[in-house]
C-alpha positions as CSV (number, residue, x, y, z in Angstrom):
1,A,-205.7,-97.2,14.7
2,G,-207.2,-94.7,16.6
3,K,-205.4,-95.8,19.9
4,H,-201.9,-95.3,18.5
5,A,-202.7,-92.1,16.6
6,L,-203.4,-90.4,20.1
7,G,-199.5,-91.0,20.9
8,A,-200.5,-92.7,23.9
9,E,-197.9,-95.4,23.7
10,Q,-195.0,-92.8,23.6
11,G,-196.8,-90.3,26.0
12,G,-197.7,-91.8,29.4
13,G,-201.1,-92.8,28.5
14,F,-203.0,-89.8,27.5
15,P,-204.4,-88.5,24.0
16,G,-202.4,-86.3,21.6
17,A,-199.2,-86.8,23.8
18,T,-196.9,-85.7,20.7
19,Y,-198.4,-82.3,20.6
20,V,-199.9,-81.5,24.2
21,Y,-196.4,-81.5,25.9
22,E,-195.4,-78.7,23.3
23,L,-198.5,-76.8,23.7
24,E,-198.6,-76.9,27.4
25,Q,-195.1,-75.8,27.8
26,A,-195.7,-72.8,25.2
27,L,-198.8,-71.6,26.9
28,A,-197.2,-71.8,30.3
29,A,-194.3,-69.7,28.9
30,G,-196.6,-67.1,27.1
31,G,-199.0,-66.9,29.9
32,N,-197.0,-64.9,32.2
33,A,-195.0,-62.6,29.6
34,T,-195.8,-59.0,28.9
35,N,-194.7,-59.7,25.2
36,V,-195.5,-63.0,23.7
37,T,-193.0,-62.7,20.7
38,N,-190.2,-61.7,23.2
39,A,-190.9,-64.5,25.7
40,T,-191.9,-67.6,23.8
41,N,-190.9,-69.8,20.7
42,F,-193.4,-72.6,21.4
43,G,-192.3,-72.7,25.0
44,K,-188.8,-71.6,24.7
45,T,-188.0,-68.6,27.1
46,T,-185.9,-65.8,25.5
47,N,-186.8,-62.9,27.9
48,A,-183.5,-61.9,29.6
49,T,-184.8,-60.9,33.0
50,A,-183.1,-61.7,36.4
51,T,-182.8,-65.5,36.1
52,G,-183.6,-65.9,32.4
53,L,-186.5,-68.4,33.5
54,L,-190.2,-67.5,33.5
55,T,-192.4,-69.2,36.1
56,I,-196.2,-69.6,36.2
57,P,-197.9,-67.0,38.6
58,G,-199.1,-68.5,41.9
59,L,-197.4,-71.8,41.0
60,G,-193.7,-71.2,41.2
61,I,-192.8,-73.7,38.5
62,T,-191.1,-73.2,35.2
63,P,-193.1,-73.7,31.7
64,G,-190.7,-76.8,31.1
65,S,-191.7,-78.5,34.3
66,Y,-195.6,-77.8,33.6
67,P,-196.1,-80.7,31.3
68,P,-194.6,-83.4,33.5
69,I,-196.5,-82.1,36.6
70,V,-199.7,-82.4,34.5
71,Q,-198.8,-85.8,33.5
72,L,-198.1,-86.7,37.1
73,V,-201.5,-85.3,38.1
74,T,-203.0,-87.3,35.3
75,T,-201.4,-90.5,36.3
76,V,-202.6,-90.2,40.0
77,V,-206.3,-89.5,38.8
78,Q,-206.0,-92.4,36.3
79,I,-205.0,-94.8,39.0
80,F,-207.9,-93.8,41.2
81,V,-210.4,-94.1,38.3
82,L,-209.0,-97.4,37.2
83,L,-209.4,-98.8,40.8
84,T,-212.9,-97.6,41.1
85,F,-214.5,-98.2,37.8
86,S,-212.5,-100.9,35.9
87,A,-214.6,-103.6,37.2
88,F,-217.8,-102.5,35.9
89,G,-216.9,-103.6,32.2
90,D,-217.0,-107.3,33.5
91,F,-220.6,-107.3,34.3
92,G,-223.8,-107.5,32.1
93,G,-223.4,-105.6,28.8
94,R,-221.8,-102.6,30.3
95,R,-218.4,-103.3,28.7
96,K,-219.4,-101.9,25.0
97,Q,-221.7,-99.3,26.6
98,L,-218.9,-97.9,28.6
99,L,-216.5,-98.1,25.8
100,I,-218.7,-96.2,23.6
101,A,-219.6,-93.5,26.1
102,L,-216.0,-92.9,27.1
103,T,-214.8,-92.8,23.6
104,W,-217.2,-90.0,22.8
105,V,-216.6,-88.1,26.1
106,G,-212.9,-88.5,26.0
107,S,-212.6,-87.5,22.2
108,I,-214.7,-84.4,22.8
109,F,-212.3,-83.3,25.7
110,V,-209.3,-83.7,23.4
111,M,-211.1,-81.7,20.7
112,L,-211.7,-78.9,23.1
113,N,-207.9,-78.2,23.0
114,I,-208.6,-76.1,19.8
115,F,-209.6,-73.4,22.2
116,C,-206.2,-73.4,23.6
117,F,-204.9,-70.6,21.2
118,S,-204.2,-68.0,24.0
119,S,-201.3,-68.1,26.5
120,S,-203.9,-67.3,29.1
121,M,-205.5,-70.8,28.7
122,W,-202.6,-72.8,29.8
123,W,-204.7,-74.0,32.7
124,L,-207.3,-75.6,30.1
125,A,-204.8,-77.6,28.2
126,G,-203.7,-79.2,31.6
127,L,-207.3,-79.8,32.7
128,L,-208.4,-81.3,29.4
129,R,-205.2,-83.7,29.4
130,V,-206.2,-85.0,32.9
131,C,-209.8,-85.6,31.8
132,S,-209.2,-87.0,28.4
133,G,-206.5,-89.2,30.0
134,C,-209.0,-90.6,32.5
135,C,-211.5,-91.6,29.6
136,F,-208.6,-93.0,27.5
137,A,-207.3,-95.4,30.4
138,L,-210.6,-96.7,31.1
139,C,-211.3,-97.3,27.4
140,G,-208.0,-99.4,27.2
141,V,-209.1,-101.6,29.9
142,Y,-212.7,-102.3,28.4
143,Y,-211.3,-103.0,25.0
144,N,-208.3,-105.2,26.2
145,S,-210.8,-107.3,28.1
146,Y,-212.5,-108.3,24.7
147,L,-209.2,-110.0,23.6
148,P,-209.6,-113.2,25.5
149,M,-213.1,-113.4,24.6
150,L,-212.4,-112.9,20.9
151,A,-209.7,-115.5,21.0
152,A,-211.8,-118.0,22.7
153,A,-214.6,-117.5,20.1
154,H,-212.3,-117.6,17.0
155,Y,-213.4,-120.1,14.2
156,T,-210.2,-122.1,14.5
157,T,-210.9,-123.2,18.1
158,E,-214.0,-125.0,17.1
159,G,-213.8,-128.8,18.0
160,L,-210.9,-128.7,20.1
161,E,-210.7,-129.6,23.8
162,G,-208.5,-129.6,26.9
163,Q,-204.7,-128.4,26.3
164,E,-205.1,-128.3,22.5
165,L,-207.9,-125.8,22.9
166,E,-205.9,-123.7,25.4
167,D,-202.8,-123.6,23.1
168,K,-204.8,-122.6,20.1
169,I,-206.5,-119.8,22.1
170,L,-203.0,-118.3,23.4
171,E,-201.9,-118.6,19.7
172,V,-204.8,-116.7,18.4
173,A,-204.6,-114.0,21.1
174,D,-200.9,-113.4,20.3
175,D,-201.8,-113.2,16.6
176,M,-204.5,-110.7,17.2
177,S,-202.4,-108.7,19.7
178,G,-199.5,-108.5,17.3
179,K,-201.5,-107.5,14.3
180,G,-203.5,-104.8,16.3
181,M,-200.1,-103.3,17.3
182,M,-199.1,-103.1,13.7
183,V,-202.3,-101.5,12.6
184,G,-202.2,-99.3,15.5
185,Y,-198.7,-98.0,14.7
186,S,-199.8,-97.3,11.1
187,G,-202.7,-95.3,12.3
188,G,-200.6,-93.3,14.4
189,V,-198.0,-92.7,11.7
190,A,-200.8,-91.8,9.2
191,L,-202.0,-89.0,11.6
192,L,-198.5,-87.8,12.3
193,I,-198.0,-87.4,8.6
194,I,-201.1,-85.4,8.2
195,S,-200.3,-82.9,11.2
196,G,-196.7,-82.8,10.2
197,A,-197.8,-81.5,6.8
198,I,-200.1,-79.1,8.3
199,L,-197.6,-77.8,10.7
200,W,-194.9,-77.7,7.9
201,F,-196.9,-75.3,6.0
202,M,-198.9,-73.3,8.5
203,E,-196.5,-73.1,11.5
204,C,-195.4,-69.5,12.2
205,D,-191.8,-68.8,12.2
206,S,-190.2,-67.0,15.2
207,G,-190.1,-63.3,14.7
208,E,-192.0,-60.2,15.2
209,E,-194.5,-60.9,12.8
210,C,-195.9,-63.9,14.7
211,S,-199.2,-63.2,16.6
212,E,-200.1,-65.2,19.7
213,F,-203.1,-66.7,17.7
214,S,-200.7,-67.9,14.8
215,T,-198.4,-69.4,17.4
216,F,-200.6,-71.5,19.3
217,F,-203.5,-72.2,16.9
218,W,-202.1,-74.7,14.6
219,P,-200.7,-77.0,17.3
220,A,-204.0,-76.7,19.0
221,F,-205.7,-77.8,15.7
222,C,-203.5,-80.7,15.4
223,I,-204.7,-81.8,18.8
224,F,-208.2,-81.3,17.8
225,L,-207.6,-83.7,14.8
226,V,-206.4,-86.4,17.3
227,G,-209.8,-86.2,19.0
228,V,-211.6,-86.6,15.5
229,W,-209.2,-89.4,14.4
230,W,-210.0,-91.2,17.7
231,L,-213.8,-90.8,17.4
232,V,-214.1,-91.7,13.6
233,F,-212.0,-94.7,13.7
234,A,-213.8,-96.0,16.8
235,Q,-217.2,-96.1,15.0
236,I,-216.0,-98.8,12.7
237,T,-215.4,-101.0,15.7
238,F,-218.7,-100.0,17.4
239,L,-220.5,-101.1,14.3
240,R,-219.0,-104.6,14.2
241,L,-218.2,-105.4,17.9
242,K,-220.7,-107.5,19.6
243,T,-221.8,-106.7,23.2
244,R,-220.7,-110.2,24.5
245,P,-222.3,-109.6,28.0
246,G,-220.8,-111.0,31.3
247,P,-222.5,-112.3,34.5
248,E,-224.8,-109.9,36.3
249,F,-223.6,-107.4,38.7
250,P,-223.2,-109.2,42.2
251,K,-226.1,-108.4,44.3
252,G,-225.4,-106.3,47.4
253,A,-222.0,-105.2,46.0
254,N,-221.1,-101.5,46.3
255,P,-220.1,-100.2,43.0
256,L,-217.7,-97.8,44.1
257,T,-215.8,-100.4,46.2
258,L,-216.0,-103.6,43.9
259,G,-212.9,-102.6,42.0
260,W,-210.9,-101.8,44.9
261,I,-212.0,-105.3,46.5
262,Q,-210.8,-107.1,43.4
263,T,-207.5,-105.0,43.2
264,F,-206.8,-106.1,47.0
265,Q,-207.5,-109.8,46.4
266,T,-205.3,-109.6,43.2
267,A,-202.4,-108.0,45.1
268,K,-202.6,-110.4,48.0
269,Y,-202.1,-113.1,45.6
270,I,-199.1,-111.8,44.1
271,F,-197.4,-110.8,47.4
272,S,-197.6,-114.6,48.3
273,R,-195.8,-115.6,45.2
274,R,-192.1,-114.4,45.5
275,H,-191.0,-114.6,41.8
276,T,-194.3,-113.0,40.6
277,L,-193.7,-110.3,43.1
278,L,-190.0,-109.8,42.3
279,F,-191.0,-109.3,38.6
280,M,-193.8,-106.8,39.4
281,I,-191.1,-104.8,41.4
282,S,-188.7,-104.9,38.5
283,F,-191.4,-103.9,36.1
284,F,-192.6,-101.1,38.2
285,I,-189.3,-99.6,38.1
286,Y,-188.3,-100.0,34.5
287,S,-191.8,-99.2,33.1
288,D,-191.5,-95.8,34.7
289,A,-188.0,-95.3,33.4
290,Y,-188.8,-95.8,29.8
291,N,-192.1,-93.8,30.1
292,A,-189.8,-91.0,31.6
293,V,-187.6,-91.3,28.5
294,C,-190.7,-90.7,26.4
295,T,-191.7,-87.9,28.5
296,V,-188.3,-86.1,28.4
297,A,-187.6,-86.5,24.8
298,P,-190.0,-84.1,23.4
299,L,-189.3,-81.7,26.2
300,I,-185.4,-81.6,25.3
301,M,-186.4,-81.0,21.7
302,E,-188.6,-78.1,22.6
303,D,-186.5,-76.4,25.4
304,E,-182.9,-77.3,24.7
305,L,-182.7,-78.0,21.0
306,E,-185.1,-75.5,19.9
307,V,-186.9,-77.8,17.6
308,K,-190.1,-76.4,16.2
309,M,-193.5,-78.1,16.4
310,A,-193.2,-79.5,12.8
311,G,-189.9,-80.8,13.7
312,A,-191.2,-82.4,16.8
313,V,-193.8,-84.2,14.7
314,V,-191.3,-85.5,12.4
315,N,-189.3,-86.9,15.4
316,A,-192.4,-88.5,16.6
317,F,-193.2,-90.2,13.2
318,L,-189.5,-91.5,13.2
319,G,-189.9,-92.7,16.7
320,A,-193.1,-94.7,15.7
321,I,-191.2,-96.0,12.9
322,A,-188.4,-97.1,15.0
323,S,-190.5,-98.7,17.6
324,L,-192.4,-100.8,15.2
325,A,-189.0,-101.7,13.5
326,G,-187.6,-102.6,16.9
327,V,-190.3,-105.2,17.5
328,F,-189.2,-107.2,14.3
329,L,-185.5,-106.6,15.0
330,F,-185.5,-108.2,18.6
331,L,-187.7,-111.0,17.5
332,K,-185.2,-111.9,14.9
333,I,-182.1,-111.7,17.5
334,Q,-184.3,-113.9,19.9
335,S,-184.8,-116.4,17.0
336,C,-181.1,-116.4,15.9
337,F,-179.6,-116.8,19.4
338,S,-182.6,-118.6,21.2
339,V,-182.6,-116.1,24.0
340,S,-185.6,-116.2,26.5
341,S,-188.0,-113.5,27.0
342,K,-186.4,-112.7,30.3
343,G,-183.0,-112.5,28.8
344,M,-184.3,-110.4,26.1
345,I,-185.6,-107.8,28.5
346,I,-182.4,-107.8,30.7
347,M,-180.4,-107.1,27.5
348,M,-182.7,-104.1,26.7
349,L,-182.5,-102.7,30.1
350,I,-178.7,-102.8,30.2
351,L,-178.9,-100.8,26.8
352,F,-181.3,-98.5,28.2
353,A,-178.8,-98.0,31.0
354,C,-176.0,-97.3,28.5
355,V,-178.1,-94.8,26.7
356,S,-179.0,-93.2,30.1
357,L,-175.2,-92.9,30.8
358,A,-174.7,-91.2,27.5
359,G,-177.4,-88.8,28.3
360,G,-176.3,-87.9,31.7
361,C,-172.8,-87.2,30.3
362,G,-174.2,-84.5,28.0
363,I,-173.9,-86.3,24.7
364,I,-177.2,-85.0,23.5
365,Q,-176.0,-81.3,23.6
366,A,-172.4,-82.0,23.2
367,I,-172.2,-83.3,19.5
368,P,-174.4,-82.8,16.5
369,G,-177.0,-85.3,16.2
370,G,-176.5,-86.4,19.8
371,F,-180.3,-86.4,20.4
372,Y,-180.6,-89.1,17.8
373,L,-177.6,-91.0,19.1
374,V,-178.9,-91.1,22.6
375,L,-182.7,-91.4,22.2
376,G,-182.9,-93.3,19.0
377,P,-181.9,-96.6,20.4
378,A,-184.1,-96.2,23.2
379,L,-187.1,-95.6,21.0
380,L,-186.0,-98.6,18.9
381,M,-186.5,-100.9,22.1
382,L,-189.7,-99.4,23.3
383,G,-192.2,-101.4,21.6
384,A,-190.0,-104.7,21.9
385,I,-189.5,-104.3,25.9
386,Q,-193.4,-103.7,26.1
387,S,-194.1,-106.9,24.0
388,Y,-191.6,-109.2,25.9
389,T,-192.8,-107.9,29.4
390,R,-196.4,-108.7,28.6
391,S,-195.3,-112.1,27.3
392,L,-193.1,-112.8,30.3
393,Y,-195.9,-111.7,32.9
394,A,-198.4,-114.0,31.0
395,S,-196.3,-116.9,32.2
396,F,-197.2,-116.0,35.8
397,V,-200.9,-115.7,35.4
398,P,-203.0,-118.5,36.6
399,R,-205.5,-119.9,34.2
400,G,-209.1,-118.4,34.8
401,Q,-207.7,-115.4,36.5
402,E,-206.4,-113.4,33.4
403,S,-208.5,-110.4,33.8
404,A,-207.9,-109.8,37.5
405,M,-204.1,-110.1,36.9
406,F,-203.9,-108.2,33.9
407,A,-205.9,-105.3,35.6
408,S,-203.2,-105.3,38.3
409,F,-200.5,-105.2,35.6
410,A,-202.2,-102.0,34.1
411,I,-202.3,-100.3,37.5
412,T,-198.7,-101.2,38.3
413,D,-197.7,-99.5,34.9
414,K,-199.8,-96.5,35.6
415,G,-198.8,-96.1,39.2
416,S,-195.1,-96.3,38.4
417,N,-195.4,-93.2,36.1
418,V,-195.7,-91.2,39.2
419,I,-191.9,-91.2,39.8
420,G,-190.5,-90.2,36.5
421,P,-192.5,-86.9,36.0
422,T,-191.7,-86.0,39.5
423,V,-188.0,-86.4,38.9
424,I,-188.3,-84.5,35.6
425,A,-190.1,-81.4,37.1
426,I,-187.7,-81.2,40.0
427,V,-184.7,-81.5,37.8
428,N,-186.0,-78.7,35.5
429,N,-187.1,-76.5,38.3
430,I,-183.6,-76.6,39.9
431,T,-181.5,-76.7,36.7
432,G,-183.6,-75.3,34.1
433,G,-182.6,-78.3,32.0
434,Y,-183.2,-82.1,31.7
435,R,-179.6,-83.7,31.8
436,G,-179.9,-84.5,35.4
437,V,-182.9,-86.9,34.6
438,F,-180.7,-89.4,32.9
439,W,-178.7,-90.2,36.0
440,Y,-182.0,-91.2,37.6
441,L,-182.9,-93.4,34.6
442,L,-179.3,-94.9,34.7
443,F,-180.0,-96.3,38.1
444,A,-183.5,-97.3,37.5
445,F,-182.7,-99.3,34.4
446,G,-179.7,-100.9,36.2
447,F,-181.6,-101.8,39.4
448,A,-184.6,-103.3,37.4
449,A,-182.2,-105.5,35.5
450,F,-180.5,-106.6,38.8
451,L,-183.9,-107.6,40.2
452,L,-185.1,-109.4,37.1
453,Y,-181.9,-111.5,37.0
454,F,-183.2,-113.3,40.2
455,V,-186.6,-114.0,38.8
456,D,-187.1,-117.8,38.5
457,V,-189.6,-118.0,35.6
458,E,-190.0,-121.8,35.8
459,Q,-190.8,-121.6,39.4
460,G,-193.3,-118.8,38.7
461,M,-194.9,-120.9,36.3
462,R,-195.2,-123.6,38.8
463,D,-196.8,-121.3,41.4
464,A,-199.3,-120.3,38.7
465,G,-200.0,-124.0,37.8
466,K,-198.9,-123.6,34.4
467,I,-196.5,-126.5,34.8
468,T,-198.7,-129.7,35.4
469,G,-197.6,-132.4,37.9
470,E,-195.4,-129.7,40.0
471,V,-196.5,-128.5,43.4
472,P,-196.6,-124.6,43.6
473,E,-194.2,-123.0,46.0
474,E,-196.9,-121.6,48.3
475,E,-199.6,-124.3,47.9
476,N,-200.1,-124.7,51.6
477,D,-200.1,-120.9,52.7
478,S,-204.0,-120.7,52.5
479,T,-207.1,-121.7,50.8
480,E,-207.6,-118.2,49.4
481,D,-203.9,-117.9,48.0
482,E,-204.5,-121.2,46.4
483,T,-207.3,-120.1,44.4
484,G,-205.7,-116.7,43.6
485,P,-207.7,-113.4,43.1
486,S,-211.3,-113.8,42.0
487,S,-214.1,-111.4,41.1
488,S,-217.0,-110.7,43.6
489,G,-219.4,-112.0,40.9
490,E,-218.0,-115.7,40.9
């Protein structure tokens, strides 16, 4: 419940994404204006100076490009942190210890946003996002690593052996994951309702009577509530979750390089399997694209449509509901027409490309309700495409190597997020808007669908040894490639 309340699924993997984009842009705009009420309305620049656009002193960037730049920095730091420290959770009892410690530290970083009620604190909002985002990313790795262990220890698996046991574990894991997503979205919606009500009654309307404090404090307070929400609900988990220790830390291993070694071994395995590699390239492209959609949507509301913070929270609420409904909708479509997971992803990528074409043609600004017409379908597909992607990738994962392969999956997802924020920042800096971003998204979704079309799922399963009695395509490459990636502790 706490994870989705952070807005991480719709915001590039950092806590409080729904509110942080808005506050960062507002602080950045107000931070270099002599008259706050003249220069900002939650980040919208109305100061009619030479170009009509403010820039952050010393950086030369517009307020609208500041949030995606911060996200870019956050993503880069997250990747480094994941590569260095993810492996720690697999050894001894560190998994739960690190999960608890990072939850406390990360939630405190989020709560410190309450001090960002002055435009001079625009830099602090960005710094806190980077720090809390790193803690959140590691927490995600450690809590995800519990899923296969919990599924294997489930009471319904008792007495089962062989293939029957494996099938039951996969069934239990899918059930746990699905229920977790439903509970998570429910938690996110609950906090959005609370914060939306606060902003509805307390948010200062634009005008001469709005002070800087009243303009910035209530959005900052909502981010503070995100940190509280994360920490409070986590305590329920910590009270009931067992330590479930792993093997001892390998003797002689360097703690700072172990994670990098594991990642290298996994990457070497993936590069030796053509269809797995082709899928990963496609996923790298379209995961960046749909995360860019989530990044640019609140910025368009804020900068071009002049939606106030309360309205942005309402739209985030509707987005969460749409994502949850989309999961059930596309499952129903798949069931009715017997479409494979690969086919469902390609279909959604084509729909994403159509949405991007409409955005690039200016439909959002041209007609009333254009924002919902263009981005509504995108949010409807967001949860579904993530679900089908994980399911399809699982087909390519060799037995016994799930943790290493899914760590690579997470790093690929994070790594791809470097491109989208860069494009958004460049487009906004050059044009002062975001319309040009959709032409990049059109290419990304289209090219990703093209690559995915050539992925042979059945051959990928043979390569992973999922289909018994078949010889993997690269069986004779090397002994190391046959066994795939393994941890240094084995």
